[in-house]
N, C-alpha and C positions, 0 to 999 in steps of 0.2 A: 251628950253632945260628942260628935266625932271630930277629933282634932287632926285626923290624918289628912295630908294633902291629897287632892284628887290625882288620879293617874295622869302622867304627863307624856304626851306623844311629841316626838321631835321630827321636824322636817330635816331631811338629810342633804338636799341639793344634789343627790346622786340620781341619775336617770334610772329609775326602777320603782316598782311598788315596794313599800315597806314590808319586811318579812313579818313584823308584828301585826300589821293590818291583814296581810295575806293569810296568816295562820289563824286568824280569829274565826271560829266556826260560825259566827253570826254574819260574816261578810257577804256582801252581794256584789255582783257586777252590774254596772249601770252605764248609761250613755247620756251625755248632755243633750238636752233638747235645744233646737234652734230657736233663739229669741233675739230680737233686735233690741239693743240697749244703747244708751248714751255713754260716750267715753271722752274723757279729757286726759291730757298728758301733763303731768306736773313739771313746771320748769325749775322748781326748787325742792329742797328737802321739806317734807311736811308730814303731818299725821292725818290719818283717815279714821274717823269714828265708825266702826262697823257694829252690827248688833252684838258681836261676840267680844269686842274689845278694841283698843287703839292699835292701829297698824302704822308702822313707819314706812314712808315712801321716799325714794330717791328721785333726783331729776330724771325725767324720761319715763318713769313708771306710769302705768295707766290707772286712772281712777274711774271706776265704773259705777253706773247707777242702774240698779235692777228694776224689774217690772213692778216691784212693791215699794220703790223709792229707797231701798237699802243701798249702801255704798260698800265697795271693797277695792283692794288694790291688786293689780297683777303686775309682776315685774316686767320691765321692758324686754328682758331676755326670753320670757315665756309667752308674751302677749300674742305674737304672730302665729303661734302654734294653737292658740285657743279661740281667736276671733278673726273675722274677715270684714273689711270695710264694705259698707253698703253705699253704692253710688247715690249721690255725687261725692260722698266722702272719699277722700284718697287715703291710702294706707299711711299711717303715722300722723295723720291730722286728727284733730278733735272732730267728733261727729257720731254718726250711727254706725254700729258694728253688729254683726250677727255672730252668735256663739256657734262654734263648730262641734259636731257630734262626737267628741272625744270620749273614750271609755275611761271609767274610774272604778275603784273599789270603794265600798262604803260599808260602815258598820252603824247600825242603830244602837246608840248607847243607852244603857239602863242606869247609869250613874253620872254624876258630875265628872268632868274631865277637862284637861287643858291641852293646848297645842302650842308648841314653840315653833314659830316660823323660821325659815332658813336664814333670815337676817340675824338671828340669835338675840333679838331684842323684843320683837313683837310677840305677845302671848295672848292667845285667844282662850275664852272661857266657855265651855259647853255645859249644857244642862241635860238631865235625864230626858230622853226623847229626841235630842239632837242627833244628827248624823256626823260621824267622823268620816271625812272624805280624803281618799288618797288618789291624787291626780296622776300618779305613775311617772312623774318627772322629778321626784324628790321633794315635792311640796304636799303638805297636808292642809286641810281646812275644816271648818265647821259649817254645816248647813242646818238651819232649824227644821223641825218636823213639818212646819207649815209650808216652807219654801221648797223643800226637797222634791215633792211630787210635781211641782210646777216647773222644776228646773231639770230633773233627771227622769229617765225611764229605766226601771230594773229590767235587765236582759238575762236570758239563760246562760 
């Protein structure tokens, strides 16, 4: 039995891709596909149960529901860079939003791993076959093998 802790990747909150992800020879460039999703903005501190772990949300953070029913949080500071309101929804109000085709770096992981989010509290748990995603804005995430091809396209 292996008692070693899985590798831990830390979000930096610094606008740039992680040198650790960027230097990984397995990394690929990808672009977010445009999907319409449901968004709510939390008025209070709360937690969000994601497939990869519990994430802490602050007032104003966006709680999103994906096309598979999965939930995740996007900080208020980063939300407008990643999503656009779909009329009649007005920006900043709950409703339907479309994901913007932002570029990312991603690594298909072959071992279990963890990601510490920029809040320094929320820790996600990845499994072999999950993707480690670097959003280029100082945040990292985990996307399952089944969700990745429906959410991103690999680009040259």
